[in-house]
mmCIF file of the N, C-alpha and C atoms, coordinates in Angstrom:
data_MODEL
# 
_entry.id   MODEL 
# 
loop_
_atom_site.group_PDB 
_atom_site.id 
_atom_site.type_symbol 
_atom_site.label_atom_id 
_atom_site.label_alt_id 
_atom_site.label_comp_id 
_atom_site.label_asym_id 
_atom_site.label_entity_id 
_atom_site.label_seq_id 
_atom_site.pdbx_PDB_ins_code 
_atom_site.Cartn_x 
_atom_site.Cartn_y 
_atom_site.Cartn_z 
_atom_site.occupancy 
_atom_site.B_iso_or_equiv 
_atom_site.pdbx_formal_charge 
_atom_site.auth_seq_id 
_atom_site.auth_comp_id 
_atom_site.auth_asym_id 
_atom_site.auth_atom_id 
_atom_site.pdbx_PDB_model_num 
ATOM 1   N N  . PHE A 1 1  ? -27.337 -9.146  -14.075 1.00 0.00 ? 1  PHE A N  1 
ATOM 2   C CA . PHE A 1 1  ? -26.436 -7.980  -13.653 1.00 0.00 ? 1  PHE A CA 1 
ATOM 3   C C  . PHE A 1 1  ? -25.275 -8.343  -12.666 1.00 0.00 ? 1  PHE A C  1 
ATOM 4   N N  . VAL A 1 2  ? -25.396 -9.334  -11.983 1.00 0.00 ? 2  VAL A N  1 
ATOM 5   C CA . VAL A 1 2  ? -24.438 -9.858  -11.076 1.00 0.00 ? 2  VAL A CA 1 
ATOM 6   C C  . VAL A 1 2  ? -23.503 -10.776 -11.896 1.00 0.00 ? 2  VAL A C  1 
ATOM 7   N N  . PRO A 1 3  ? -22.151 -10.595 -11.698 1.00 0.00 ? 3  PRO A N  1 
ATOM 8   C CA . PRO A 1 3  ? -21.488 -11.528 -12.693 1.00 0.00 ? 3  PRO A CA 1 
ATOM 9   C C  . PRO A 1 3  ? -21.174 -12.959 -12.163 1.00 0.00 ? 3  PRO A C  1 
ATOM 10  N N  . SER A 1 4  ? -21.478 -13.198 -10.831 1.00 0.00 ? 4  SER A N  1 
ATOM 11  C CA . SER A 1 4  ? -21.123 -14.305 -10.152 1.00 0.00 ? 4  SER A CA 1 
ATOM 12  C C  . SER A 1 4  ? -22.180 -14.620 -9.053  1.00 0.00 ? 4  SER A C  1 
ATOM 13  N N  . ILE A 1 5  ? -22.445 -15.987 -8.641  1.00 0.00 ? 5  ILE A N  1 
ATOM 14  C CA . ILE A 1 5  ? -23.347 -16.322 -7.810  1.00 0.00 ? 5  ILE A CA 1 
ATOM 15  C C  . ILE A 1 5  ? -22.673 -16.173 -6.294  1.00 0.00 ? 5  ILE A C  1 
ATOM 16  N N  . ARG A 1 6  ? -21.217 -16.146 -6.340  1.00 0.00 ? 6  ARG A N  1 
ATOM 17  C CA . ARG A 1 6  ? -20.412 -15.771 -5.257  1.00 0.00 ? 6  ARG A CA 1 
ATOM 18  C C  . ARG A 1 6  ? -20.862 -14.369 -4.560  1.00 0.00 ? 6  ARG A C  1 
ATOM 19  N N  . ASP A 1 7  ? -21.069 -13.551 -5.271  1.00 0.00 ? 7  ASP A N  1 
ATOM 20  C CA . ASP A 1 7  ? -21.416 -12.130 -4.873  1.00 0.00 ? 7  ASP A CA 1 
ATOM 21  C C  . ASP A 1 7  ? -22.724 -12.367 -4.284  1.00 0.00 ? 7  ASP A C  1 
ATOM 22  N N  . ILE A 1 8  ? -23.746 -13.055 -4.782  1.00 0.00 ? 8  ILE A N  1 
ATOM 23  C CA . ILE A 1 8  ? -24.838 -13.015 -3.963  1.00 0.00 ? 8  ILE A CA 1 
ATOM 24  C C  . ILE A 1 8  ? -24.972 -13.774 -2.745  1.00 0.00 ? 8  ILE A C  1 
ATOM 25  N N  . PHE A 1 9  ? -24.171 -14.767 -2.629  1.00 0.00 ? 9  PHE A N  1 
ATOM 26  C CA . PHE A 1 9  ? -23.789 -15.623 -1.411  1.00 0.00 ? 9  PHE A CA 1 
ATOM 27  C C  . PHE A 1 9  ? -23.272 -14.618 -0.526  1.00 0.00 ? 9  PHE A C  1 
ATOM 28  N N  . GLY A 1 10 ? -22.348 -13.810 -0.840  1.00 0.00 ? 10 GLY A N  1 
ATOM 29  C CA . GLY A 1 10 ? -21.439 -13.087 -0.036  1.00 0.00 ? 10 GLY A CA 1 
ATOM 30  C C  . GLY A 1 10 ? -22.430 -11.934 0.706   1.00 0.00 ? 10 GLY A C  1 
ATOM 31  N N  . PHE A 1 11 ? -23.318 -11.280 -0.171  1.00 0.00 ? 11 PHE A N  1 
ATOM 32  C CA . PHE A 1 11 ? -24.292 -10.318 0.075   1.00 0.00 ? 11 PHE A CA 1 
ATOM 33  C C  . PHE A 1 11 ? -25.293 -10.893 1.305   1.00 0.00 ? 11 PHE A C  1 
ATOM 34  N N  . ILE A 1 12 ? -25.908 -12.150 0.870   1.00 0.00 ? 12 ILE A N  1 
ATOM 35  C CA . ILE A 1 12 ? -26.837 -12.731 1.658   1.00 0.00 ? 12 ILE A CA 1 
ATOM 36  C C  . ILE A 1 12 ? -26.236 -13.309 2.814   1.00 0.00 ? 12 ILE A C  1 
ATOM 37  N N  . GLY A 1 13 ? -25.108 -13.717 3.015   1.00 0.00 ? 13 GLY A N  1 
ATOM 38  C CA . GLY A 1 13 ? -24.339 -14.012 4.121   1.00 0.00 ? 13 GLY A CA 1 
ATOM 39  C C  . GLY A 1 13 ? -24.032 -13.011 5.118   1.00 0.00 ? 13 GLY A C  1 
ATOM 40  N N  . ALA A 1 14 ? -23.718 -11.788 4.509   1.00 0.00 ? 14 ALA A N  1 
ATOM 41  C CA . ALA A 1 14 ? -23.264 -10.780 5.276   1.00 0.00 ? 14 ALA A CA 1 
ATOM 42  C C  . ALA A 1 14 ? -24.598 -10.325 6.113   1.00 0.00 ? 14 ALA A C  1 
ATOM 43  N N  . SER A 1 15 ? -25.722 -10.258 5.437   1.00 0.00 ? 15 SER A N  1 
ATOM 44  C CA . SER A 1 15 ? -26.756 -9.883  6.304   1.00 0.00 ? 15 SER A CA 1 
ATOM 45  C C  . SER A 1 15 ? -27.542 -10.731 7.176   1.00 0.00 ? 15 SER A C  1 
ATOM 46  N N  . ALA A 1 16 ? -27.535 -12.007 6.616   1.00 0.00 ? 16 ALA A N  1 
ATOM 47  C CA . ALA A 1 16 ? -27.760 -13.151 7.425   1.00 0.00 ? 16 ALA A CA 1 
ATOM 48  C C  . ALA A 1 16 ? -26.842 -13.242 8.811   1.00 0.00 ? 16 ALA A C  1 
ATOM 49  N N  . ALA A 1 17 ? -25.761 -13.229 8.758   1.00 0.00 ? 17 ALA A N  1 
ATOM 50  C CA . ALA A 1 17 ? -24.869 -13.467 9.767   1.00 0.00 ? 17 ALA A CA 1 
ATOM 51  C C  . ALA A 1 17 ? -24.953 -12.159 11.061  1.00 0.00 ? 17 ALA A C  1 
ATOM 52  N N  . ALA A 1 18 ? -25.211 -11.100 10.461  1.00 0.00 ? 18 ALA A N  1 
ATOM 53  C CA . ALA A 1 18 ? -25.334 -10.037 11.315  1.00 0.00 ? 18 ALA A CA 1 
ATOM 54  C C  . ALA A 1 18 ? -26.717 -10.182 12.026  1.00 0.00 ? 18 ALA A C  1 
ATOM 55  N N  . MET A 1 19 ? -27.747 -10.600 11.270  1.00 0.00 ? 19 MET A N  1 
ATOM 56  C CA . MET A 1 19 ? -28.976 -10.771 11.834  1.00 0.00 ? 19 MET A CA 1 
ATOM 57  C C  . MET A 1 19 ? -29.044 -11.813 12.842  1.00 0.00 ? 19 MET A C  1 
ATOM 58  N N  . LEU A 1 20 ? -28.142 -13.087 12.486  1.00 0.00 ? 20 LEU A N  1 
ATOM 59  C CA . LEU A 1 20 ? -28.245 -14.015 13.690  1.00 0.00 ? 20 LEU A CA 1 
ATOM 60  C C  . LEU A 1 20 ? -27.299 -13.778 14.865  1.00 0.00 ? 20 LEU A C  1 
ATOM 61  N N  . ILE A 1 21 ? -26.191 -13.082 14.566  1.00 0.00 ? 21 ILE A N  1 
ATOM 62  C CA . ILE A 1 21 ? -25.320 -12.785 15.780  1.00 0.00 ? 21 ILE A CA 1 
ATOM 63  C C  . ILE A 1 21 ? -25.766 -11.882 16.497  1.00 0.00 ? 21 ILE A C  1 
ATOM 64  N N  . PHE A 1 22 ? -26.040 -10.681 16.008  1.00 0.00 ? 22 PHE A N  1 
ATOM 65  C CA . PHE A 1 22 ? -26.218 -9.407  16.735  1.00 0.00 ? 22 PHE A CA 1 
ATOM 66  C C  . PHE A 1 22 ? -27.816 -8.962  16.935  1.00 0.00 ? 22 PHE A C  1 
ATOM 67  N N  . ILE A 1 23 ? -28.477 -8.898  15.785  1.00 0.00 ? 23 ILE A N  1 
ATOM 68  C CA . ILE A 1 23 ? -29.791 -8.177  15.965  1.00 0.00 ? 23 ILE A CA 1 
ATOM 69  C C  . ILE A 1 23 ? -30.916 -9.122  16.489  1.00 0.00 ? 23 ILE A C  1 
ATOM 70  N N  . LEU A 1 24 ? -30.986 -10.370 16.100  1.00 0.00 ? 24 LEU A N  1 
ATOM 71  C CA . LEU A 1 24 ? -32.225 -10.907 16.396  1.00 0.00 ? 24 LEU A CA 1 
ATOM 72  C C  . LEU A 1 24 ? -32.255 -11.522 18.062  1.00 0.00 ? 24 LEU A C  1 
ATOM 73  N N  . PRO A 1 25 ? -31.070 -11.845 18.443  1.00 0.00 ? 25 PRO A N  1 
ATOM 74  C CA . PRO A 1 25 ? -31.055 -12.031 19.870  1.00 0.00 ? 25 PRO A CA 1 
ATOM 75  C C  . PRO A 1 25 ? -31.463 -10.845 20.891  1.00 0.00 ? 25 PRO A C  1 
ATOM 76  N N  . SER A 1 26 ? -30.464 -9.700  20.509  1.00 0.00 ? 26 SER A N  1 
ATOM 77  C CA . SER A 1 26 ? -31.086 -8.672  21.389  1.00 0.00 ? 26 SER A CA 1 
ATOM 78  C C  . SER A 1 26 ? -32.384 -8.121  21.092  1.00 0.00 ? 26 SER A C  1 
ATOM 79  N N  . ALA A 1 27 ? -32.860 -8.250  19.783  1.00 0.00 ? 27 ALA A N  1 
ATOM 80  C CA . ALA A 1 27 ? -34.321 -7.778  19.713  1.00 0.00 ? 27 ALA A CA 1 
ATOM 81  C C  . ALA A 1 27 ? -35.340 -8.626  20.379  1.00 0.00 ? 27 ALA A C  1 
ATOM 82  N N  . PHE A 1 28 ? -34.962 -10.060 20.317  1.00 0.00 ? 28 PHE A N  1 
ATOM 83  C CA . PHE A 1 28 ? -36.083 -10.920 21.099  1.00 0.00 ? 28 PHE A CA 1 
ATOM 84  C C  . PHE A 1 28 ? -35.889 -10.735 22.614  1.00 0.00 ? 28 PHE A C  1 
ATOM 85  N N  . TYR A 1 29 ? -34.686 -10.471 23.085  1.00 0.00 ? 29 TYR A N  1 
ATOM 86  C CA . TYR A 1 29 ? -34.477 -10.056 24.621  1.00 0.00 ? 29 TYR A CA 1 
ATOM 87  C C  . TYR A 1 29 ? -35.339 -8.773  24.826  1.00 0.00 ? 29 TYR A C  1 
ATOM 88  N N  . LEU A 1 30 ? -34.997 -7.667  24.196  1.00 0.00 ? 30 LEU A N  1 
ATOM 89  C CA . LEU A 1 30 ? -35.888 -6.433  24.425  1.00 0.00 ? 30 LEU A CA 1 
ATOM 90  C C  . LEU A 1 30 ? -37.458 -6.729  24.429  1.00 0.00 ? 30 LEU A C  1 
ATOM 91  N N  . LYS A 1 31 ? -37.731 -7.600  23.407  1.00 0.00 ? 31 LYS A N  1 
ATOM 92  C CA . LYS A 1 31 ? -39.303 -7.846  23.282  1.00 0.00 ? 31 LYS A CA 1 
ATOM 93  C C  . LYS A 1 31 ? -39.890 -8.756  24.397  1.00 0.00 ? 31 LYS A C  1 
ATOM 94  N N  . LEU A 1 32 ? -39.022 -9.628  24.862  1.00 0.00 ? 32 LEU A N  1 
ATOM 95  C CA . LEU A 1 32 ? -39.549 -10.830 25.526  1.00 0.00 ? 32 LEU A CA 1 
ATOM 96  C C  . LEU A 1 32 ? -39.484 -10.535 27.397  1.00 0.00 ? 32 LEU A C  1 
ATOM 97  N N  . VAL A 1 33 ? -38.376 -9.698  27.527  1.00 0.00 ? 33 VAL A N  1 
ATOM 98  C CA . VAL A 1 33 ? -38.358 -9.475  29.030  1.00 0.00 ? 33 VAL A CA 1 
ATOM 99  C C  . VAL A 1 33 ? -39.102 -7.999  29.323  1.00 0.00 ? 33 VAL A C  1 
ATOM 100 N N  . LYS A 1 34 ? -40.177 -8.382  29.999  1.00 0.00 ? 34 LYS A N  1 
ATOM 101 C CA . LYS A 1 34 ? -41.031 -7.209  30.315  1.00 0.00 ? 34 LYS A CA 1 
ATOM 102 C C  . LYS A 1 34 ? -40.842 -6.752  31.750  1.00 0.00 ? 34 LYS A C  1 
ATOM 103 N N  . LYS A 1 35 ? -40.251 -7.603  32.710  1.00 0.00 ? 35 LYS A N  1 
ATOM 104 C CA . LYS A 1 35 ? -39.981 -7.168  34.044  1.00 0.00 ? 35 LYS A CA 1 
ATOM 105 C C  . LYS A 1 35 ? -39.128 -6.074  34.289  1.00 0.00 ? 35 LYS A C  1 
ATOM 106 N N  . GLU A 1 36 ? -38.049 -5.897  33.421  1.00 0.00 ? 36 GLU A N  1 
ATOM 107 C CA . GLU A 1 36 ? -37.003 -4.771  33.676  1.00 0.00 ? 36 GLU A CA 1 
ATOM 108 C C  . GLU A 1 36 ? -37.465 -3.603  32.860  1.00 0.00 ? 36 GLU A C  1 
ATOM 109 N N  . SER A 1 37 ? -37.029 -2.408  33.718  1.00 0.00 ? 37 SER A N  1 
ATOM 110 C CA . SER A 1 37 ? -37.331 -1.048  32.694  1.00 0.00 ? 37 SER A CA 1 
ATOM 111 C C  . SER A 1 37 ? -36.217 -0.947  31.760  1.00 0.00 ? 37 SER A C  1 
ATOM 112 N N  . MET A 1 38 ? -36.491 -0.149  31.030  1.00 0.00 ? 38 MET A N  1 
ATOM 113 C CA . MET A 1 38 ? -35.260 0.256   29.555  1.00 0.00 ? 38 MET A CA 1 
ATOM 114 C C  . MET A 1 38 ? -34.302 0.916   30.279  1.00 0.00 ? 38 MET A C  1 
ATOM 115 N N  . LYS A 1 39 ? -34.277 1.226   31.521  1.00 0.00 ? 39 LYS A N  1 
ATOM 116 C CA . LYS A 1 39 ? -33.172 1.889   32.378  1.00 0.00 ? 39 LYS A CA 1 
ATOM 117 C C  . LYS A 1 39 ? -32.111 0.860   32.764  1.00 0.00 ? 39 LYS A C  1 
ATOM 118 N N  . SER A 1 40 ? -32.504 -0.449  32.982  1.00 0.00 ? 40 SER A N  1 
ATOM 119 C CA . SER A 1 40 ? -31.645 -1.386  33.443  1.00 0.00 ? 40 SER A CA 1 
ATOM 120 C C  . SER A 1 40 ? -30.493 -1.483  32.589  1.00 0.00 ? 40 SER A C  1 
ATOM 121 N N  . MET A 1 41 ? -29.375 -1.875  33.110  1.00 0.00 ? 41 MET A N  1 
ATOM 122 C CA . MET A 1 41 ? -28.103 -2.182  32.408  1.00 0.00 ? 41 MET A CA 1 
ATOM 123 C C  . MET A 1 41 ? -28.239 -3.444  31.274  1.00 0.00 ? 41 MET A C  1 
ATOM 124 N N  . GLN A 1 42 ? -29.134 -4.327  31.778  1.00 0.00 ? 42 GLN A N  1 
ATOM 125 C CA . GLN A 1 42 ? -29.125 -5.395  30.598  1.00 0.00 ? 42 GLN A CA 1 
ATOM 126 C C  . GLN A 1 42 ? -30.083 -4.974  29.397  1.00 0.00 ? 42 GLN A C  1 
ATOM 127 N N  . LYS A 1 43 ? -31.073 -4.077  29.595  1.00 0.00 ? 43 LYS A N  1 
ATOM 128 C CA . LYS A 1 43 ? -31.628 -3.574  28.341  1.00 0.00 ? 43 LYS A CA 1 
ATOM 129 C C  . LYS A 1 43 ? -30.966 -2.627  27.707  1.00 0.00 ? 43 LYS A C  1 
ATOM 130 N N  . ILE A 1 44 ? -30.201 -1.776  28.427  1.00 0.00 ? 44 ILE A N  1 
ATOM 131 C CA . ILE A 1 44 ? -29.192 -0.600  27.605  1.00 0.00 ? 44 ILE A CA 1 
ATOM 132 C C  . ILE A 1 44 ? -28.145 -1.584  26.907  1.00 0.00 ? 44 ILE A C  1 
ATOM 133 N N  . GLY A 1 45 ? -27.566 -2.611  27.359  1.00 0.00 ? 45 GLY A N  1 
ATOM 134 C CA . GLY A 1 45 ? -26.579 -3.269  26.657  1.00 0.00 ? 45 GLY A CA 1 
ATOM 135 C C  . GLY A 1 45 ? -27.192 -3.939  25.596  1.00 0.00 ? 45 GLY A C  1 
ATOM 136 N N  . ALA A 1 46 ? -28.500 -4.581  25.704  1.00 0.00 ? 46 ALA A N  1 
ATOM 137 C CA . ALA A 1 46 ? -29.076 -5.101  24.510  1.00 0.00 ? 46 ALA A CA 1 
ATOM 138 C C  . ALA A 1 46 ? -29.436 -4.052  23.497  1.00 0.00 ? 46 ALA A C  1 
ATOM 139 N N  . THR A 1 47 ? -29.825 -2.951  24.068  1.00 0.00 ? 47 THR A N  1 
ATOM 140 C CA . THR A 1 47 ? -30.017 -1.789  22.786  1.00 0.00 ? 47 THR A CA 1 
ATOM 141 C C  . THR A 1 47 ? -28.686 -1.507  22.076  1.00 0.00 ? 47 THR A C  1 
ATOM 142 N N  . MET A 1 48 ? -27.897 -1.398  22.944  1.00 0.00 ? 48 MET A N  1 
ATOM 143 C CA . MET A 1 48 ? -26.473 -1.044  22.263  1.00 0.00 ? 48 MET A CA 1 
ATOM 144 C C  . MET A 1 48 ? -25.965 -2.022  21.277  1.00 0.00 ? 48 MET A C  1 
ATOM 145 N N  . PHE A 1 49 ? -26.256 -3.582  21.629  1.00 0.00 ? 49 PHE A N  1 
ATOM 146 C CA . PHE A 1 49 ? -25.866 -4.412  20.891  1.00 0.00 ? 49 PHE A CA 1 
ATOM 147 C C  . PHE A 1 49 ? -26.824 -4.400  19.600  1.00 0.00 ? 49 PHE A C  1 
ATOM 148 N N  . LEU A 1 50 ? -27.994 -4.287  19.802  1.00 0.00 ? 50 LEU A N  1 
ATOM 149 C CA . LEU A 1 50 ? -28.819 -4.141  18.603  1.00 0.00 ? 50 LEU A CA 1 
ATOM 150 C C  . LEU A 1 50 ? -28.382 -3.152  17.489  1.00 0.00 ? 50 LEU A C  1 
ATOM 151 N N  . ILE A 1 51 ? -27.839 -1.701  18.080  1.00 0.00 ? 51 ILE A N  1 
ATOM 152 C CA . ILE A 1 51 ? -27.377 -0.700  17.096  1.00 0.00 ? 51 ILE A CA 1 
ATOM 153 C C  . ILE A 1 51 ? -26.346 -1.258  16.653  1.00 0.00 ? 51 ILE A C  1 
ATOM 154 N N  . LEU A 1 52 ? -25.441 -1.859  17.467  1.00 0.00 ? 52 LEU A N  1 
ATOM 155 C CA . LEU A 1 52 ? -24.022 -2.360  17.020  1.00 0.00 ? 52 LEU A CA 1 
ATOM 156 C C  . LEU A 1 52 ? -24.142 -3.395  15.590  1.00 0.00 ? 52 LEU A C  1 
ATOM 157 N N  . GLY A 1 53 ? -25.342 -4.267  15.832  1.00 0.00 ? 53 GLY A N  1 
ATOM 158 C CA . GLY A 1 53 ? -25.725 -5.167  14.639  1.00 0.00 ? 53 GLY A CA 1 
ATOM 159 C C  . GLY A 1 53 ? -26.140 -4.499  13.448  1.00 0.00 ? 53 GLY A C  1 
ATOM 160 N N  . PHE A 1 54 ? -26.854 -3.434  13.559  1.00 0.00 ? 54 PHE A N  1 
ATOM 161 C CA . PHE A 1 54 ? -27.016 -2.650  12.426  1.00 0.00 ? 54 PHE A CA 1 
ATOM 162 C C  . PHE A 1 54 ? -25.922 -2.147  11.723  1.00 0.00 ? 54 PHE A C  1 
ATOM 163 N N  . VAL A 1 55 ? -25.076 -1.636  12.484  1.00 0.00 ? 55 VAL A N  1 
ATOM 164 C CA . VAL A 1 55 ? -23.842 -1.031  12.054  1.00 0.00 ? 55 VAL A CA 1 
ATOM 165 C C  . VAL A 1 55 ? -22.676 -1.980  11.177  1.00 0.00 ? 55 VAL A C  1 
ATOM 166 N N  . VAL A 1 56 ? -22.685 -3.154  12.107  1.00 0.00 ? 56 VAL A N  1 
ATOM 167 C CA . VAL A 1 56 ? -22.165 -4.213  11.071  1.00 0.00 ? 56 VAL A CA 1 
ATOM 168 C C  . VAL A 1 56 ? -22.690 -4.613  9.877   1.00 0.00 ? 56 VAL A C  1 
ATOM 169 N N  . MET A 1 57 ? -23.903 -4.923  10.117  1.00 0.00 ? 57 MET A N  1 
ATOM 170 C CA . MET A 1 57 ? -24.513 -5.207  8.646   1.00 0.00 ? 57 MET A CA 1 
ATOM 171 C C  . MET A 1 57 ? -24.289 -4.254  7.691   1.00 0.00 ? 57 MET A C  1 
ATOM 172 N N  . ILE A 1 58 ? -24.495 -2.961  7.949   1.00 0.00 ? 58 ILE A N  1 
ATOM 173 C CA . ILE A 1 58 ? -24.599 -1.899  6.949   1.00 0.00 ? 58 ILE A CA 1 
ATOM 174 C C  . ILE A 1 58 ? -23.041 -1.875  6.569   1.00 0.00 ? 58 ILE A C  1 
ATOM 175 N N  . GLY A 1 59 ? -22.118 -1.870  7.510   1.00 0.00 ? 59 GLY A N  1 
ATOM 176 C CA . GLY A 1 59 ? -20.647 -1.909  7.034   1.00 0.00 ? 59 GLY A CA 1 
ATOM 177 C C  . GLY A 1 59 ? -20.555 -3.042  5.952   1.00 0.00 ? 59 GLY A C  1 
ATOM 178 N N  . CYS A 1 60 ? -20.614 -4.295  6.189   1.00 0.00 ? 60 CYS A N  1 
ATOM 179 C CA . CYS A 1 60 ? -20.443 -5.336  5.690   1.00 0.00 ? 60 CYS A CA 1 
ATOM 180 C C  . CYS A 1 60 ? -21.014 -5.347  4.159   1.00 0.00 ? 60 CYS A C  1 
ATOM 181 N N  . MET A 1 61 ? -22.307 -4.706  4.188   1.00 0.00 ? 61 MET A N  1 
ATOM 182 C CA . MET A 1 61 ? -23.072 -4.640  2.771   1.00 0.00 ? 61 MET A CA 1 
ATOM 183 C C  . MET A 1 61 ? -22.181 -3.506  1.940   1.00 0.00 ? 61 MET A C  1 
ATOM 184 N N  . SER A 1 62 ? -22.003 -2.628  2.727   1.00 0.00 ? 62 SER A N  1 
ATOM 185 C CA . SER A 1 62 ? -21.054 -1.473  1.961   1.00 0.00 ? 62 SER A CA 1 
ATOM 186 C C  . SER A 1 62 ? -19.941 -1.693  1.404   1.00 0.00 ? 62 SER A C  1 
ATOM 187 N N  . LEU A 1 63 ? -19.077 -2.723  2.239   1.00 0.00 ? 63 LEU A N  1 
ATOM 188 C CA . LEU A 1 63 ? -17.886 -3.330  1.683   1.00 0.00 ? 63 LEU A CA 1 
ATOM 189 C C  . LEU A 1 63 ? -18.089 -4.150  0.377   1.00 0.00 ? 63 LEU A C  1 
ATOM 190 N N  . ILE A 1 64 ? -19.274 -4.990  0.497   1.00 0.00 ? 64 ILE A N  1 
ATOM 191 C CA . ILE A 1 64 ? -19.449 -5.923  -0.560  1.00 0.00 ? 64 ILE A CA 1 
ATOM 192 C C  . ILE A 1 64 ? -19.783 -5.076  -1.892  1.00 0.00 ? 64 ILE A C  1 
ATOM 193 N N  . ILE A 1 65 ? -20.613 -3.925  -1.896  1.00 0.00 ? 65 ILE A N  1 
ATOM 194 C CA . ILE A 1 65 ? -21.034 -3.121  -2.937  1.00 0.00 ? 65 ILE A CA 1 
ATOM 195 C C  . ILE A 1 65 ? -19.820 -2.446  -3.331  1.00 0.00 ? 65 ILE A C  1 
ATOM 196 N N  . PHE A 1 66 ? -19.011 -2.148  -2.515  1.00 0.00 ? 66 PHE A N  1 
ATOM 197 C CA . PHE A 1 66 ? -17.547 -1.255  -2.944  1.00 0.00 ? 66 PHE A CA 1 
ATOM 198 C C  . PHE A 1 66 ? -16.917 -2.270  -3.686  1.00 0.00 ? 66 PHE A C  1 
ATOM 199 N N  . ASP A 1 67 ? -16.789 -3.640  -3.269  1.00 0.00 ? 67 ASP A N  1 
ATOM 200 C CA . ASP A 1 67 ? -16.116 -4.447  -4.174  1.00 0.00 ? 67 ASP A CA 1 
ATOM 201 C C  . ASP A 1 67 ? -16.609 -4.649  -5.449  1.00 0.00 ? 67 ASP A C  1 
ATOM 202 N N  . TRP A 1 68 ? -17.990 -4.771  -5.556  1.00 0.00 ? 68 TRP A N  1 
ATOM 203 C CA . TRP A 1 68 ? -18.544 -4.956  -6.830  1.00 0.00 ? 68 TRP A CA 1 
ATOM 204 C C  . TRP A 1 68 ? -18.294 -3.644  -7.860  1.00 0.00 ? 68 TRP A C  1 
ATOM 205 N N  . ILE A 1 69 ? -18.211 -2.375  -7.013  1.00 0.00 ? 69 ILE A N  1 
ATOM 206 C CA . ILE A 1 69 ? -18.084 -1.401  -8.083  1.00 0.00 ? 69 ILE A CA 1 
ATOM 207 C C  . ILE A 1 69 ? -16.414 -1.399  -8.271  1.00 0.00 ? 69 ILE A C  1 
ATOM 208 N N  . SER A 1 70 ? -15.539 -1.608  -7.620  1.00 0.00 ? 70 SER A N  1 
ATOM 209 C CA . SER A 1 70 ? -14.209 -1.386  -7.851  1.00 0.00 ? 70 SER A CA 1 
ATOM 210 C C  . SER A 1 70 ? -13.980 -2.567  -8.924  1.00 0.00 ? 70 SER A C  1 
ATOM 211 N N  . ASN A 1 71 ? -14.577 -3.857  -8.667  1.00 0.00 ? 71 ASN A N  1 
ATOM 212 C CA . ASN A 1 71 ? -14.295 -5.216  -9.476  1.00 0.00 ? 71 ASN A CA 1 
ATOM 213 C C  . ASN A 1 71 ? -15.040 -4.687  -10.997 1.00 0.00 ? 71 ASN A C  1 
ATOM 214 N N  . SER A 1 72 ? -15.889 -3.866  -11.209 1.00 0.00 ? 72 SER A N  1 
ATOM 215 C CA . SER A 1 72 ? -16.319 -3.851  -12.411 1.00 0.00 ? 72 SER A CA 1 
ATOM 216 C C  . SER A 1 72 ? -15.759 -2.821  -13.141 1.00 0.00 ? 72 SER A C  1 
ATOM 217 N N  . LYS A 1 73 ? -15.179 -1.795  -12.389 1.00 0.00 ? 73 LYS A N  1 
ATOM 218 C CA . LYS A 1 73 ? -14.285 -0.708  -12.881 1.00 0.00 ? 73 LYS A CA 1 
ATOM 219 C C  . LYS A 1 73 ? -12.990 -1.402  -13.524 1.00 0.00 ? 73 LYS A C  1 
ATOM 220 N N  . LYS A 1 74 ? -12.555 -2.426  -12.877 1.00 0.00 ? 74 LYS A N  1 
ATOM 221 C CA . LYS A 1 74 ? -11.285 -2.855  -13.073 1.00 0.00 ? 74 LYS A CA 1 
ATOM 222 C C  . LYS A 1 74 ? -11.505 -3.834  -14.315 1.00 0.00 ? 74 LYS A C  1 
ATOM 223 N N  . ASP A 1 75 ? -12.498 -4.328  -14.446 1.00 0.00 ? 75 ASP A N  1 
ATOM 224 C CA . ASP A 1 75 ? -12.852 -5.379  -15.664 1.00 0.00 ? 75 ASP A CA 1 
ATOM 225 C C  . ASP A 1 75 ? -13.161 -4.686  -16.978 1.00 0.00 ? 75 ASP A C  1 
ATOM 226 N N  . GLN A 1 76 ? -13.617 -3.355  -16.814 1.00 0.00 ? 76 GLN A N  1 
ATOM 227 C CA . GLN A 1 76 ? -13.895 -2.222  -17.852 1.00 0.00 ? 76 GLN A CA 1 
ATOM 228 C C  . GLN A 1 76 ? -12.660 -1.887  -18.311 1.00 0.00 ? 76 GLN A C  1 
ATOM 229 N N  . GLY A 1 77 ? -11.351 -2.117  -17.532 1.00 0.00 ? 77 GLY A N  1 
ATOM 230 C CA . GLY A 1 77 ? -10.155 -1.257  -17.987 1.00 0.00 ? 77 GLY A CA 1 
ATOM 231 C C  . GLY A 1 77 ? -9.829  -0.138  -17.545 1.00 0.00 ? 77 GLY A C  1 
ATOM 232 N N  . HIS A 1 78 ? -10.674 0.517   -16.518 1.00 0.00 ? 78 HIS A N  1 
ATOM 233 C CA . HIS A 1 78 ? -10.205 2.006   -15.954 1.00 0.00 ? 78 HIS A CA 1 
ATOM 234 C C  . HIS A 1 78 ? -9.347  1.872   -14.939 1.00 0.00 ? 78 HIS A C  1 
# 
């Protein structure tokens, strides 16, 4: 159903990059640091960074899917 392997690598790359850069470091920080309360600036920042990571990942994947849709319509002649 996917016309080229480039699309698969783009989709996996978008999700993996967001996971490695944004989501995993902040999730590990929140899980491993027990001394601070959730109201500390570091934990609030890590939580915001975690939410930003999910937004970036969803945004990148949405753009890739939109590209797939627009390219398939262009290939059909619409």
